C-alpha positions in Angstrom: 0.0 0.1 0.2 1.2 3.6 -0.7 -0.1 6.6 1.4 -2.1 8.9 -0.8 -2.1 12.4 0.8 -4.8 13.9 -1.4 -7.3 11.1 -0.4 -6.4 11.7 3.4 -7.2 15.6 2.7 -10.6 14.5 1.1 -11.5 12.7 4.1 -10.4 15.6 6.3 -12.6 17.9 4.0 -15.4 15.8 4.7 -15.2 15.3 8.6 -13.2 18.4 9.6 -14.4 21.6 8.1 -12.2 23.8 10.1 -8.8 21.9 9.5 -9.8 21.5 5.9 -9.7 25.3 5.6 -6.4 25.6 7.3 -4.9 22.8 5.2 -5.5 25.0 2.0 -2.7 27.6 3.2 -0.1 24.9 4.0 2.2 23.0 1.2 2.6 19.5 1.5 5.8 17.9 0.7 6.5 14.2 0.4 10.1 13.4 1.6 12.2 10.5 3.2 14.2 13.3 4.7 11.9 13.4 7.8 11.1 10.2 9.8 7.5 11.0 10.3 5.9 14.3 9.6 6.6 18.0 10.7 5.7 21.5 10.0 7.7 24.5 9.5 8.3 27.8 7.6 9.9 27.9 4.3 12.5 30.4 4.5 12.4 31.4 0.8 8.7 31.7 0.4 7.4 32.7 4.0 4.9 30.0 3.7 4.2 27.2 6.0 4.7 23.7 4.8 4.1 20.3 5.9 7.0 17.5 5.3 5.7 14.0 5.5 7.1 10.7 5.1 4.5 8.4 3.2 6.2 5.2 4.6 5.5 6.3 8.0 1.6 7.0 7.3 1.7 3.5 5.7 2.6 2.0 8.9 -0.2 3.6 11.0 -3.0 1.4 12.4 -1.0 -1.8 12.6 -2.8 -3.1 9.7 -6.4 -2.2 10.6 -7.5 0.1 7.8 -10.3 1.7 9.8 -7.8 2.6 12.7 -5.4 3.6 10.1 -7.7 6.4 8.8 -8.3 7.6 12.3 -4.6 7.9 13.1 -3.8 9.5 9.8 -6.2 12.2 10.4 -5.0 12.4 14.1 -1.4 12.9 12.9 -2.5 15.7 10.5 -4.6 17.5 13.1 -1.6 17.4 15.5 0.6 19.0 12.9 -2.1 21.7 12.3 -2.4 22.4 15.9 1.3 23.1 16.1 0.8 26.1 13.7 -2.5 27.2 15.4 -0.8 27.6 18.7 2.4 29.4 17.2 4.8 26.5 18.2 6.7 27.0 14.9 6.7 30.8 14.7 8.4 31.7 18.1 6.3 30.5 21.1 9.4 29.2 23.1 10.3 29.1 26.7 13.2 31.1 28.0 16.0 28.4 27.2 14.8 28.3 23.6 14.2 25.3 21.6 14.8 22.0 23.4 13.4 18.5 23.5 11.6 19.1 27.0 9.7 22.0 25.1 9.0 19.4 22.1 7.5 17.0 24.5 5.4 19.6 26.2 4.0 20.9 23.0 3.1 17.4 22.0 1.3 16.8 25.4 -0.6 20.0 25.3 -1.9 19.1 21.9 -2.6 15.5 22.4 -4.4 15.8 25.6 -7.2 17.0 23.0 -7.0 14.2 20.3 -5.9 11.2 22.6 -8.0 8.6 21.1 -6.8 9.6 17.5 -3.2 8.9 17.7 -0.8 6.1 17.5 0.3 4.2 20.6 3.8 5.8 20.7 2.1 9.5 20.8 3.0 11.4 24.3 -0.6 11.7 25.9 -1.0 13.0 29.4 -2.9 10.3 31.5 -1.9 7.6 29.2 1.0 5.2 28.7 3.0 5.4 25.4 4.7 2.6 23.6 8.5 3.1 22.4 8.2 2.6 18.6 11.5 0.9 18.3 11.7 -1.4 21.4 7.8 -1.9 21.7 8.3 -1.1 25.7 5.4 0.5 27.5 6.2 3.6 29.7 3.9 5.2 32.2 6.0 8.6 32.4 3.0 10.9 31.7 0.3 8.7 33.0 0.0 10.9 36.3 -0.4 14.0 34.2 -3.6 16.1 34.1 -4.9 16.7 30.7 -5.9 20.1 29.1 -2.8 22.1 30.3 -1.0 24.6 28.4 2.4 23.7 26.6 4.2 26.0 29.4 2.7 24.2 32.1 3.5 20.8 30.8 7.1 22.2 30.0 7.4 22.6 34.0 6.2 19.1 34.7 8.3 17.5 31.9 11.6 19.1 33.4 10.5 17.8 36.7 10.2 14.3 35.3 13.6 14.7 33.6 15.3 15.7 36.8 13.6 12.6 38.5 14.9 10.3 36.1 18.3 11.6 36.3 18.3 11.2 40.0 17.0 7.5 39.5 19.6 6.9 36.9 22.3 8.4 39.2 21.1 6.3 42.2 21.4 3.2 40.0 24.9 4.2 38.7 23.7 4.5 35.2 24.8 7.1 32.7 22.5 9.9 31.9 21.9 12.3 29.1 21.0 15.9 29.4 18.2 15.5 26.8 18.4 19.2 25.7 19.1 18.5 22.1 17.0 20.2 19.3 14.6 18.5 17.2 12.6 15.1 17.6 11.1 12.6 15.3 9.9 9.5 17.0 13.1 8.0 18.2 13.2 5.8 21.3 13.8 7.0 24.7 17.3 8.7 25.5 19.6 8.1 28.4 17.7 10.3 30.9 14.5 8.2 30.1 12.8 11.1 28.3 11.1 10.1 24.9 11.4 12.1 21.7 8.3 13.6 20.3 6.0 11.8 17.9 6.7 14.0 14.9 9.7 15.9 13.5 10.2 19.4 15.2 13.7 19.9 13.6 12.5 22.4 11.1 10.7 24.7 13.7 11.8 28.3 12.8 14.2 29.4 15.6 16.4 31.9 14.4 20.0 30.9 14.2 19.1 27.1 13.8 17.0 27.2 10.7 18.0 30.3 9.0 14.4 31.7 9.1 14.7 35.5 10.0 12.1 37.2 12.3 10.6 38.9 9.5 9.8 35.7 7.4 8.5 34.1 10.6 6.2 37.2 11.0 5.0 36.8 7.3 4.2 33.4 8.0 2.3 34.0 11.1 0.3 37.0 9.4 -0.7 34.7 6.7 -1.7 31.8 9.0 -3.9 34.4 11.1 -5.5 35.6 7.7 -6.2 31.8 6.9 -7.7 31.2 10.6 -9.9 34.1 10.3 -11.0 32.8 6.7 -11.6 29.2 8.4 -13.5 30.4 11.5 -15.7 32.6 8.8 -16.4 29.3 7.2 -17.4 27.3 10.0 -19.3 29.9 12.0 -21.0 32.1 9.5 -21.5 29.5 6.8 -22.7 27.0 9.5 -20.4 24.3 8.5 -19.5 23.4 12.0 -16.2 23.1 13.8 -15.9 19.1 13.4 -14.1 17.6 16.3 -12.6 20.9 17.6 -13.2 20.9 21.4 -14.8 23.9 23.0 -11.8 24.5 24.9 -9.8 24.5 21.6 -12.3 26.7 19.9 -11.8 29.3 22.7 -8.1 29.5 22.2 -8.5 29.9 18.5 -11.0 32.7 18.8 -8.8 34.3 21.6 -5.6 34.1 19.5 -7.6 36.1 16.8 -8.3 38.8 19.1 -4.6 39.5 20.1 -3.3 42.9 19.1 -1.4 43.3 16.0 1.9 44.8 16.1 1.6 47.6 13.5 5.4 47.8 13.0 5.7 44.1 12.2 2.6 44.3 9.8 4.2 47.1 8.0 7.4 45.1 7.6 5.2 42.3 6.5 3.6 44.2 3.8 6.9 45.4 2.4 8.4 41.9 2.4 5.4 40.2 0.8 5.4 43.2 -2.1 9.0 42.0 -2.5 8.3 38.5 -2.7 5.7 39.1 -5.4 8.7 39.8 -7.6 10.3 36.4 -7.0 9.7 33.3 -9.1 10.6 29.5 -9.0 13.3 28.4 -11.0 14.2 24.7 -11.5 17.7 25.8 -13.0 18.6 27.3 -9.3 19.5 24.9 -6.7 17.2 25.5 -3.4 19.9 25.9 -0.6 17.6 24.4 2.0 15.9 21.7 0.3 18.0 20.8 -2.8 15.8 18.9 -5.4 13.0 19.0 -3.2 11.9 22.8 -3.9 12.9 25.0 -7.0 15.3 27.8 -6.3 14.2 31.3 -6.2 15.0 34.1 -8.7 14.4 37.7 -8.6 13.4 39.3 -11.9 13.7 42.9 -10.5 13.5 45.2 -7.5 10.1 45.5 -6.0 8.8 49.0 -6.4 6.8 50.2 -3.1 4.9 53.5 -2.8 4.2 55.2 0.5 1.6 57.9 0.1 1.8 60.4 3.1 -1.3 62.3 3.5 -0.3 66.0 4.1 -3.7 67.3 4.9 -3.8 69.5 8.2 -6.0 66.9 9.9 -2.9 64.5 10.1 -1.3 65.6 13.0 2.7 65.7 13.6 2.6 62.9 16.2 1.3 60.4 13.3 3.9 61.7 10.9 6.7 61.3 13.4 5.8 57.7 14.6 5.6 56.7 10.7 8.6 58.2 9.7 10.6 56.7 12.7 9.6 53.1 11.6 10.1 54.0 7.9 13.8 54.6 8.9 14.0 50.9 10.2 12.2 49.5 7.2 14.9 51.3 4.9 17.3 48.9 6.4 15.5 45.9 4.3 14.1 48.0 1.4 13.9 51.1 -0.9 10.6 52.8 -1.5 9.1 55.9 -3.0 7.6 58.4 -0.9 4.6 60.2 -2.5 3.2 63.4 -0.4 -0.2 64.3 -1.3 -3.3 66.2 -0.3 -5.9 66.9 -3.0 -3.3 66.1 -5.6 0.1 64.6 -5.9 2.9 67.2 -6.7 5.3 65.1 -8.6 8.5 67.4 -7.9 8.1 66.6 -4.2 8.0 62.7 -4.7 11.3 61.1 -3.8 13.1 57.8 -3.5 13.8 56.5 0.1 16.9 54.4 -0.6 17.8 51.4 1.3 20.1 52.3 4.1 19.2 55.9 4.4 17.3 57.9 6.8 15.1 60.9 6.7 13.4 63.3 9.0 9.8 63.6 9.2 8.5 66.5 7.1 5.3 68.1 5.9 5.4 69.6 2.4 1.7 70.4 1.7 -1.3 71.4 3.8 -4.3 71.2 1.7 -7.5 68.7 1.6 -7.5 65.2 0.9 -8.3 63.1 -2.2 -7.3 59.4 -2.3 -7.7 59.2 -6.0 -4.8 61.4 -6.4 -2.0 58.9 -5.1 -4.0 55.9 -6.2 -3.8 57.1 -9.9 -0.2 58.0 -9.5 0.6 54.3 -8.3 -1.4 52.9 -10.9 0.2 54.8 -13.7 3.7 54.2 -12.6 3.4 50.2 -12.1 4.2 50.0 -8.3 4.0 46.4 -6.6 2.7 47.8 -3.3 1.0 50.8 -1.8 0.9 52.1 1.7 -1.3 55.1 2.6 -0.7 57.1 5.9 -3.9 59.3 6.6 -6.8 60.0 8.9 -9.0 58.1 6.7 -11.0 61.3 6.3 -12.0 61.6 2.8 -14.1 59.6 0.1 -13.3 56.0 -1.0 -10.9 56.1 -3.8 -10.9 54.0 -6.9 -9.6 50.5 -7.1 -5.8 50.0 -7.0 -3.8 47.9 -9.4 -1.3 46.6 -6.6 -2.0 45.6 -3.0 -2.8 48.5 -0.9 -2.9 48.9 2.8 -3.9 51.8 5.1 -2.0 53.2 8.2 -3.8 55.3 10.6 -4.4 56.0 14.3 -6.5 53.9 16.5 -9.0 56.8 17.1 -9.0 57.3 13.2 -9.6 53.7 12.5 -12.7 53.7 15.0 -14.5 56.2 12.6 -13.3 56.1 9.0 -15.0 58.2 6.5 -15.5 55.1 4.1 -15.7 51.2 4.4 -13.1 49.0 2.7 -12.1 45.3 2.8 -8.5 46.3 2.4 -6.3 46.2 5.3 -6.4 49.2 8.0 -3.5 49.1 10.5 -3.9 51.3 13.7 -1.0 52.9 15.1 -1.7 53.1 18.8 -2.5 56.7 20.0 0.1 56.7 22.5 2.7 56.2 19.9 1.4 59.2 18.0 1.4 61.7 20.8 2.5 65.1 19.4 6.0 66.0 20.9 
């Protein structure tokens, strides 16, 4: 038998509407380079991907076809939960990535899907079976279900210390057990198991070559996918499937978390740049040679930043925005387009990468958003950010992706409604000097 991921995804679509919606934003790559399965951020694209070993999925169920289907869907949900709970994009203990954290995140997830997983999965309140020796262990059998990864992390470290002391008393060798990664290997010298799946590609800076901006891009894309998935299951009445009420609450709470406007600004700039990269089979991918194509850049992305110069846009907003643009100039160049009721092209300038500028106000008239939109449309830009108080009629459509930056108070009462992204700078960050 050969594992067919497409068929598994079809079954997921039928039984689990929420997970099926999340699955659409995750690339799937079959590979024998991972022993089981694992999710990670692709550093070239800023998208999440799931690497999976078809041979591993073929072994699930111990020959029972019905049980195999249950365990396949359980493993897939396990991987998606790692993404939903930000285990891949930076939710880490102070010590950073380590095996105890891998175990703790698995325990937090698996307590909600305990009956859907293979016997070697780490589940609080249950025994687990070493996949290589067949030995049954009760290490987590006394642990309570439903705790957070942080709470399990404390308990796992306590278990590790207990095991080390027992080994010491017996005169046996002990391992520190703090290595990164995971992958279903048997118990280590300190008696602690490895996680069921592969965590070696989790995007920790310095270990997987995934920078913080790329992690932010992936996290923002996932949050948008989560919002779409929630809308599908709630507003369209498709239902949550097997997602428990506790998990539903955690997912909904995560969507309410405050967005860091500075990170989103960087996210917009980086994704505009990424729009000008394409796949190339002639170029070898540095991280996954012969698995993914390489990336080539055809030209430098052109990003326009239109700054509303009307008198209602106060100096504090301009100061906060210019301060962040100085930081953005470390990663990109962009064109600054001052406007009020018109764009004065002799005042447009290129903000080159690596340079700094002071805040300035060069005009002071009314506001017409069609003016900068026409300028950007006519000059073939790849991204458009408009800093404004939103106090003017809705403009015409933009040919490139467009985002609006304003203050919290202005965002609460915009003059027009739009489906385009509006990012609010906290009022406290915009206080006049």
